[in-house]
C-alpha positions, 0 to 999 in steps of 0.5 A: 047322421047321414053318410053317403053309400059311396063313403060307407063303400071306401077302403079306410086307405080311400077314406083318409084320402077323402076326409082330407080332400074335404078338408083341403076344399073347405080350407081352400074356399075360406082362403079364396074369400076377400074376408081372408085377404089383408086388402079385402080382395079375393085370392085366386083359386089355384093360390088358395088351394095350393095354400090349404094343401100345403097347410092341410099337408103340414108342408109350408110352401107358399105361393103368397106370404103368409104374414104380408097376404093374409089377415088374422082370419086367414091366418087363423083358417090356415092354423086350423088346417095345420092342426087338423093336418098335424093332430090328423083327422081321426083325432077329432073324430075320437073326440067327436065319438068321446063327447057323444058316448059312442063307441068306434066302429071296427072300420073306424078302428081300421082308419085309426090304425092306418091314420097314425101307422098303429101295428094293431087296431086294439088300443088305437083310440085310447092311444090317439086320446093320449096323442091329442092331450100330449100334442095339445100339452107340448103346444101349450108349453111351447107357446109360453117359452116362446112368449117370453120372447115374443110379448116384450118383442111385439106386445101382449096381443101380437105377442101371444098370437105369435106364441100360439101360431109358431108353436103349433106350427113348429110342433105340427112341422108346418113351417108356417110363419107370420114373420115375412122371412121365417126366423131370419130376425132370430138368427142370433137368439139361441133361446127362440132357436132352441125352443123351436128346434125342440118343437119341431123335434117333439112332433117329428118322433111319432106318437108310437115312440112317445107313448112308449116314452110316457109309459116307460116308467110303468111297463119297463119296456120300449118297443123295437120301433121306438127304440129304433126311431130314438137311435136314428133321431139321436144319429141324424141330429148329432152328425147333422149337427157336427156336419153343419158346424164344419160346413159353416165354420167360415161364419162363425163369430166367436159366440159359440152358444148362437153357433151351436143353436144355429147348427143344431136348428139346421140339422132338425129343420130339414127333416119336415120342420121348414123354418129357416134362419138363412138363404139356402141359395147362398149355402154351399153345395155341400149344405144343400146336399146334406139338407136334401138328404135329411129332407128325404130321411124325414121323421118317424112313422106315426108322425107329423113329418114326411120323408121316408121315415128314420125307421124305414132308413135305419132298417135299409141300413141294417139291411146293407150291414147284413149283406156286406157281413153275409148274413142272411138275417137283418138283426136289431137288439137280438130281434130279426126283422121280418122280410116282408118289412125289409121288402117293404122298405125297399119299395118305399125308398125305390117309389120314393126316389122314383117319384122325385126324378118324375116330378123333377123332369116335369118341372124342369120342362114347365118351369123356368129356372133363374141364371146361375141356378141348376137342377138343384133348384128344382130337386131341392123343391121337389124333395122339399114338398114330398118330405112336407118339409117346406124349404125353398130356393125360391121356386114356389112363388114362380111356379106356373099352373102345371107346377103349382099342380105337381107340387100339391100332388107331391104334398099330398102323397107325402102327407097321406104316405106312399103306401096309403096311396097306393092301397087306395088306388090298388085293385080291390081283387085279391088272389091267394098267392098260396092257391097259385105258385109259379116256377122258380127261374134265375135271372142274372142281376148286378 
């Protein structure tokens, strides 16, 4: 197969970005065609590009309503991009190599490691195969569970299509729906809310965690990464459910099962799910802040979710605890976390916050804020885009051209990963720091 020389010369992070951009470009062309529109009219390319970025980056923010604007063909195009963005294009490369009997090159193994946040290049191919099987099985089970409600409600054809679409969208943490108003009609349906919650949660665990859980019975061991990820997920879901239950106590109508399902769902969907059954404009400021915090944290490394990731936030908390207890080392389950990992945590959090404030500043200049809306109207959208969540206060459909480009860049960075982008655009020159050492000098801080 012919591969252009400039592609061969790319570093793995650059190649990951290149392939994602290629998928987005192809998808945007299809969406711009009249065959994708309900009325048979061509969609503006900027809007089509925005939707392609949102789908491939599994975000869910939309400048046009997915159910109203796109016909079945357009919806299938969006779903394919969601699947590619959720599973990762490397999954399809591994499948292709497997079908043709070829072995992945060293560069392909490096790409697999970078694309899925694996710690080693060894065993990556087998792990990706397991990821594909697990994801497809989870989506199939989720589709079957949703069909129990959707088929009687919408009929066989529509019910099956809706079940498949929303199972894939939820598991991929994409947030796209075909109901026009997300899950508003299922607000008092604990069964659908619970199934969707579990699908979102399964996608946000991360492939490394799932691999550890599946093989726990045979190897009797779980990595420190998975232990921290599971602990943080449990804590965030538990605290989130309790806090939302307290904040929404005025809406309690006596139906305890529906109320708990609603708040359980609310604690999960901000961490990259993107579905909603309520109007966030009508919620309290406390609920908005809690939602933005959960969006900021996101899911687990190596998953379809965005955010700074649960393990990053967990290490940050552990390090802060070590600082307050005057410890030089950050310890978790009798293991010392390396200094370079802790430095990486602070780098990610600092850069993430910097991107949020810079992007919000741009949008506050270019976009019109509706009356009675403050800066939370913009910050909520920015965090949602960067964390690939898809929740909105209503800004996205009203974005200017500059606003759309800004949000697209945020979604792309959020899906690819901040460090991947930095490695891709970083200098090729590498200086061995051990060869040049400079003297230390104290600077007063704090």
